[in-house]
matplotlib code that plots the C-alpha trace (Angstrom):
import matplotlib.pyplot as plt

x = [-45.2, -41.8, -40.1, -42.6, -41.8, -38.1, -38.4, -40.5, -37.9, -35.0, -36.9, -37.5, -33.8, -32.7, -35.1, -33.8, -30.1, -30.7, -32.3, -29.4, -26.7, -28.7, -29.0, -25.2, -24.5, -26.8, -25.2, -21.6, -22.6, -24.2, -21.3, -18.8, -21.0, -21.0, -17.2, -16.7, -18.8, -17.3, -15.0, -11.3, -10.0, -7.3, -3.7, -2.2, 1.1, 3.4, 4.3, 7.0, 7.2, 9.7, 11.9, 14.1, 17.5, 20.8, 23.6, 27.3, 28.9, 30.7, 32.9, 33.5, 36.4, 38.3, 41.7, 44.8, 46.7, 50.5, 53.3, 55.0, 58.3, 58.9, 62.0, 63.2, 66.2, 69.3, 73.1, 75.6, 78.1, 77.6, 78.3, 77.1, 74.3, 75.8, 73.0, 69.3, 68.5, 64.8, 61.7, 59.1, 56.5, 58.6, 58.7, 62.1, 63.5, 65.8, 69.4, 68.5, 70.6, 68.5, 71.0, 74.7, 76.9, 80.0, 83.0, 85.9, 88.1, 87.3, 88.1, 91.5, 92.2, 91.3, 93.8, 96.5, 95.7, 95.7, 99.2, 100.4, 98.9, 100.7, 104.0, 103.4, 102.7, 106.0, 108.0, 106.3, 107.2, 110.8, 111.2, 110.0, 112.6, 115.3, 114.2, 114.6, 118.2, 118.7, 119.4, 116.7, 115.2, 111.8, 110.7, 111.4, 109.1, 106.4, 106.6, 106.3, 103.3, 101.6, 102.2, 100.7, 97.6, 97.1, 97.4, 94.8, 92.5, 92.8, 91.8, 88.7, 87.8, 88.0, 85.9, 83.3, 83.3, 82.9, 79.9, 78.3, 78.3, 75.7, 72.3, 70.4, 66.9, 67.0, 63.9, 61.4, 58.7, 57.4, 59.6, 57.9, 58.6, 62.3, 63.7, 67.0, 68.1, 71.4, 74.0, 72.5, 74.5, 73.1, 74.1, 74.7, 71.4, 69.3, 66.3, 66.6, 63.3, 60.8, 60.3, 57.2, 56.5, 53.0, 52.1, 50.9, 49.9, 49.2, 46.0, 46.2, 42.9, 41.7, 38.8, 37.3, 39.0, 35.8, 36.6, 40.1, 39.1, 37.4, 40.1, 43.1, 45.7, 44.4, 40.9, 39.5, 38.4, 37.4, 38.0, 36.3, 37.8, 36.2, 38.0, 36.4, 32.9, 31.4, 34.4, 35.8, 39.4, 39.9, 42.7, 43.8, 44.7, 48.5, 49.1, 47.2, 49.0, 49.4, 49.0, 45.8, 46.2, 45.9, 44.7, 41.9, 41.3, 41.4, 43.3, 45.4, 45.4, 47.4, 46.3, 47.7, 45.8, 47.0, 47.4, 48.6, 46.7, 48.1, 44.6, 45.3, 47.8, 49.6, 48.0, 44.5, 41.6, 39.8, 36.6, 37.4, 34.8, 36.0, 33.8, 33.9, 33.1, 30.0, 26.3, 23.2, 19.5, 18.2, 14.9, 15.4, 13.3, 13.8, 15.6, 12.8, 10.4, 12.1, 10.6, 13.2, 12.2, 13.5, 11.8, 13.6, 13.3, 9.9, 7.9, 4.3, 2.9, -0.1, -2.9, -6.6, -8.7, -10.5, -13.4, -12.2, -11.6, -9.7, -6.0, -3.2, -2.7, -2.6, -4.9, -7.7, -10.7, -11.0, -13.7, -11.3, -8.3, -10.3, -10.4, -6.6, -4.8, -1.2, 0.1, 3.4, 5.9, 9.3, 12.1, 15.8, 17.8, 21.0, 23.4, 22.5, 23.6, 22.6, 18.8, 18.1, 18.5, 18.3, 15.6, 17.1, 14.0, 10.4, 9.4, 8.8, 9.4, 6.3, 4.8, 3.6, 5.1, 4.7, 7.7, 6.6, 4.1, 5.0, 4.2, 0.6, 0.0, -1.9, -1.6, -4.8, -6.3, -7.1, -4.5, -4.7, -1.9, -0.5, 2.7, 2.7, 6.0, 7.8, 11.6, 13.5, 15.5, 18.9, 21.7, 24.2, 22.5, 24.2, 24.2, 22.6, 25.0, 25.3]
y = [11.8, 10.2, 12.9, 12.3, 8.6, 9.3, 11.5, 8.9, 6.2, 8.4, 9.2, 5.5, 4.6, 7.4, 6.0, 2.5, 3.4, 5.8, 3.1, 0.8, 3.3, 4.3, 0.7, 0.3, 3.5, 2.5, -1.0, 0.3, 2.8, 0.2, -2.2, 0.6, 1.4, -2.3, -2.6, 0.6, -0.6, -4.1, -4.7, -5.0, -8.5, -8.4, -9.0, -12.1, -11.2, -12.5, -10.2, -9.8, -7.9, -5.1, -6.5, -4.6, -6.4, -5.6, -5.6, -5.4, -2.6, -4.2, -2.3, -3.5, -2.4, -3.7, -5.1, -6.5, -9.6, -9.3, -11.5, -10.9, -11.5, -11.0, -10.5, -10.7, -12.9, -11.7, -12.1, -9.6, -10.6, -11.5, -14.9, -17.7, -19.9, -23.3, -25.0, -24.2, -26.2, -25.4, -25.5, -22.8, -22.8, -25.0, -24.5, -23.8, -23.4, -20.6, -21.2, -23.7, -23.3, -21.9, -21.0, -21.7, -19.6, -20.9, -20.4, -22.3, -19.2, -18.0, -21.5, -21.5, -18.0, -19.2, -22.1, -19.6, -17.2, -20.2, -21.1, -17.6, -17.5, -20.7, -19.3, -16.2, -18.3, -20.2, -17.0, -15.6, -18.6, -18.6, -14.9, -15.5, -18.3, -16.1, -13.2, -15.4, -16.1, -12.4, -13.0, -10.5, -7.3, -6.9, -4.9, -7.9, -10.0, -7.3, -7.2, -11.0, -10.8, -8.2, -10.2, -13.2, -11.3, -9.8, -13.2, -14.7, -11.7, -12.2, -15.9, -14.9, -12.3, -14.8, -17.4, -14.7, -14.0, -17.7, -17.8, -15.0, -17.4, -19.4, -17.8, -19.1, -18.5, -15.6, -17.0, -19.9, -19.5, -20.3, -19.7, -17.9, -18.4, -18.6, -15.8, -17.5, -20.8, -22.8, -21.1, -17.6, -14.7, -13.3, -9.7, -8.2, -7.1, -8.9, -10.7, -14.4, -15.5, -14.1, -15.6, -15.1, -16.3, -17.9, -18.4, -16.1, -13.4, -9.7, -8.0, -4.2, -2.2, 1.3, 2.7, 6.2, 8.5, 8.7, 5.2, 6.1, 6.0, 2.6, 0.5, -1.0, -3.7, -7.1, -6.8, -9.7, -9.5, -11.8, -11.8, -13.3, -13.7, -14.2, -17.5, -19.1, -17.5, -17.7, -19.2, -16.8, -16.5, -15.1, -12.8, -10.2, -6.5, -6.2, -2.5, 0.8, 3.5, 6.5, 9.1, 9.7, 9.7, 13.3, 12.3, 9.8, 10.9, 7.3, 5.3, 2.4, -0.9, -4.1, -7.5, -11.0, -14.1, -17.7, -19.6, -23.0, -24.6, -22.0, -21.2, -17.5, -15.9, -12.6, -10.0, -11.3, -8.9, -9.4, -8.1, -7.3, -7.3, -5.8, -6.1, -3.2, -3.5, -1.3, -2.6, -0.7, -1.4, -1.4, -2.1, -4.7, -6.1, -8.7, -7.2, -8.6, -6.0, -3.1, -1.3, 0.5, 3.3, 6.6, 8.4, 6.5, 3.3, 2.5, -0.2, -1.3, -1.1, -3.4, -1.9, -2.4, -0.3, 2.7, 1.7, -1.9, -3.6, -6.6, -7.2, -8.1, -11.7, -14.3, -16.4, -13.9, -15.0, -14.2, -11.7, -9.9, -10.1, -8.5, -5.3, -5.1, -2.5, -1.8, 1.8, 2.9, 4.6, 6.0, 5.0, 5.5, 2.3, 1.5, -1.4, -4.8, -8.2, -11.4, -11.5, -8.5, -4.7, -1.9, 0.8, 4.0, 6.2, 5.8, 2.5, 1.4, -2.0, -4.1, -2.7, -5.2, -4.9, -6.8, -9.0, -10.4, -9.8, -6.1, -5.9, -6.8, -4.2, -1.0, 1.6, 1.8, -1.4, -4.6, -7.3, -10.8, -12.4, -15.9, -16.7, -20.5, -20.3, -17.4, -18.1, -17.9, -14.6, -14.7, -12.3, -14.9, -17.2, -20.5, -21.5, -24.8, -27.8, -30.5]
z = [-129.7, -130.2, -128.1, -125.3, -125.3, -125.3, -122.2, -120.4, -121.2, -119.9, -116.7, -116.1, -116.8, -114.4, -111.7, -112.2, -112.0, -109.2, -107.2, -107.9, -106.9, -103.9, -102.7, -103.1, -101.2, -98.3, -98.3, -98.1, -95.4, -93.3, -93.7, -92.7, -89.7, -88.7, -88.9, -87.1, -84.2, -84.2, -81.2, -82.0, -81.2, -78.5, -79.6, -78.0, -76.2, -73.5, -70.6, -68.0, -64.7, -64.3, -61.5, -59.0, -58.7, -57.1, -59.6, -59.0, -61.0, -64.0, -66.4, -69.9, -72.1, -75.1, -74.3, -76.0, -74.9, -74.8, -73.7, -70.3, -72.0, -75.7, -77.8, -81.4, -80.9, -82.8, -82.8, -81.4, -84.2, -87.8, -89.4, -91.6, -90.1, -89.5, -87.5, -86.7, -83.5, -83.3, -85.5, -86.0, -83.3, -80.9, -77.2, -75.7, -72.2, -71.0, -72.3, -75.1, -78.2, -81.0, -83.8, -84.2, -86.4, -88.1, -85.8, -87.4, -87.8, -84.3, -82.9, -84.6, -83.3, -79.8, -80.1, -81.1, -78.2, -75.8, -77.0, -76.6, -73.1, -72.2, -73.4, -71.4, -68.3, -68.8, -69.2, -66.1, -64.0, -65.4, -64.5, -61.0, -60.5, -61.9, -59.7, -56.6, -57.8, -58.3, -62.0, -63.2, -61.9, -60.4, -63.5, -65.7, -63.5, -63.7, -67.5, -67.6, -65.3, -67.5, -70.7, -69.0, -67.8, -71.3, -72.9, -70.5, -71.2, -74.9, -74.4, -72.4, -75.0, -77.8, -75.8, -75.3, -79.0, -79.6, -77.2, -79.3, -82.2, -80.3, -80.1, -77.0, -75.6, -73.1, -71.4, -71.8, -74.4, -77.8, -80.9, -83.8, -87.5, -88.3, -90.5, -91.4, -92.8, -92.8, -95.0, -94.8, -93.5, -90.3, -89.8, -86.3, -84.8, -87.5, -86.1, -86.4, -84.7, -82.3, -78.8, -76.6, -73.2, -73.0, -69.4, -67.9, -70.3, -69.8, -70.8, -71.4, -71.3, -70.6, -68.6, -68.4, -65.9, -63.7, -62.4, -61.3, -57.6, -57.9, -59.6, -57.9, -58.1, -57.1, -58.5, -60.4, -64.0, -66.8, -70.5, -73.6, -77.0, -80.4, -80.8, -77.7, -77.7, -74.2, -72.5, -69.8, -68.6, -65.1, -64.2, -61.7, -62.2, -61.7, -62.2, -62.7, -64.7, -62.3, -65.1, -67.0, -70.7, -71.9, -75.3, -74.4, -70.8, -69.8, -67.3, -68.4, -66.6, -66.9, -65.6, -65.9, -67.0, -66.5, -69.8, -68.9, -71.8, -74.2, -75.5, -75.6, -77.9, -77.7, -80.0, -79.5, -79.0, -75.6, -74.2, -70.5, -67.7, -64.5, -61.4, -59.0, -55.2, -55.8, -55.8, -57.0, -57.2, -60.8, -62.6, -65.2, -68.1, -70.9, -73.9, -76.1, -74.6, -76.2, -79.2, -81.2, -83.5, -85.0, -82.1, -79.4, -77.3, -75.9, -74.0, -74.1, -70.5, -69.9, -67.7, -67.2, -69.5, -68.0, -65.8, -65.6, -62.2, -63.7, -63.0, -65.4, -64.3, -67.0, -64.8, -65.2, -67.2, -70.9, -70.1, -67.7, -70.0, -72.8, -70.7, -70.7, -72.9, -73.8, -74.0, -75.5, -73.1, -74.0, -71.6, -71.0, -71.1, -69.3, -69.0, -70.6, -69.3, -70.9, -71.6, -69.3, -69.6, -67.1, -67.4, -66.0, -66.5, -67.4, -65.6, -62.0, -60.5, -60.5, -63.7, -66.4, -69.9, -73.1, -73.8, -77.2, -79.9, -80.1, -83.8, -83.1, -80.5, -81.2, -78.5, -76.4, -77.9, -76.1, -75.5, -74.2, -72.2, -72.9, -71.0, -71.8, -73.8, -72.0, -71.9, -68.7, -69.0, -67.2, -66.5, -67.6, -70.1, -71.0, -74.7, -75.5, -75.4, -78.0]

ax = plt.figure().add_subplot(projection="3d")
ax.plot(x, y, z, "-o")
ax.set_aspect("equal")
plt.show()
């Protein structure tokens, strides 16, 4: 009897728990079916139209700023530095005295040579008078003339040597940091200070050889430097190297840039933009529309869903916009300028693309357009002032 009761109790427990688990299973299954059939809410995005524009061909290349005239000023002769007439960083004009070497011994020797030259002149004049009186021969006069000429040459040589004791600016420019001080010995050929001309300046840069037929002297270019951000400096191409570099297969160009305010400095890195007289039609989109991934670059193209007659305008009703979908499309990108970038392959002008909200998009799922806060994309954006 006890065993029979036990069996009945176990059967009842099994029925109760089976009912509970069955109800839970049916509830989960019904809930899953409900969510599966629930429509996906559209992702709110902003859009842009792929535009066809005409762009002038612009080449970009790294460049280096160099001085038109530059020299490490040194002395032809050695000597003790007596005076330093300039300060580091000072601007000098051509011919200005920079450094004066001690020349006391040379000055004394010049006085001696001048005295000898004066004596030779007197002897020469005396011999000429005596020759007229037929008191001396013509050879005596010639010897006196030769001695006088040699004495004068010695004087001029000594004066030239004295001039070498004065180191003067060979051209106008800015003095660098002085390498000598008063009392130091300056050896022949030793650099005393650097001197650089500052206005104008050269810009050296290199372009791929495929552009050799499109570049020429006189073309305009602009440069930007890290020091001045968006500020552009205009210049003209002055020379094109006639020989292609065998190592880089590039063509070297040199341009000059005015630098009246001395904002640019020799040795600076510059980003060069050279405009060519060539125009082409391109399809451009905002750079924010690009989806980068390990598989490549892609866009989300917004189109009406299958069977829908609605358009992609943001003015369409909410019911019409709910029928819009975004599909992923891989594209090939080209040159970028400012806020815009060229699509070389994969997109046609006039197509609608998502320009923001890309992380919310699921390919083939509904989207909703809201372009209330779309920025104005420009080729040459201007940074905010103030």
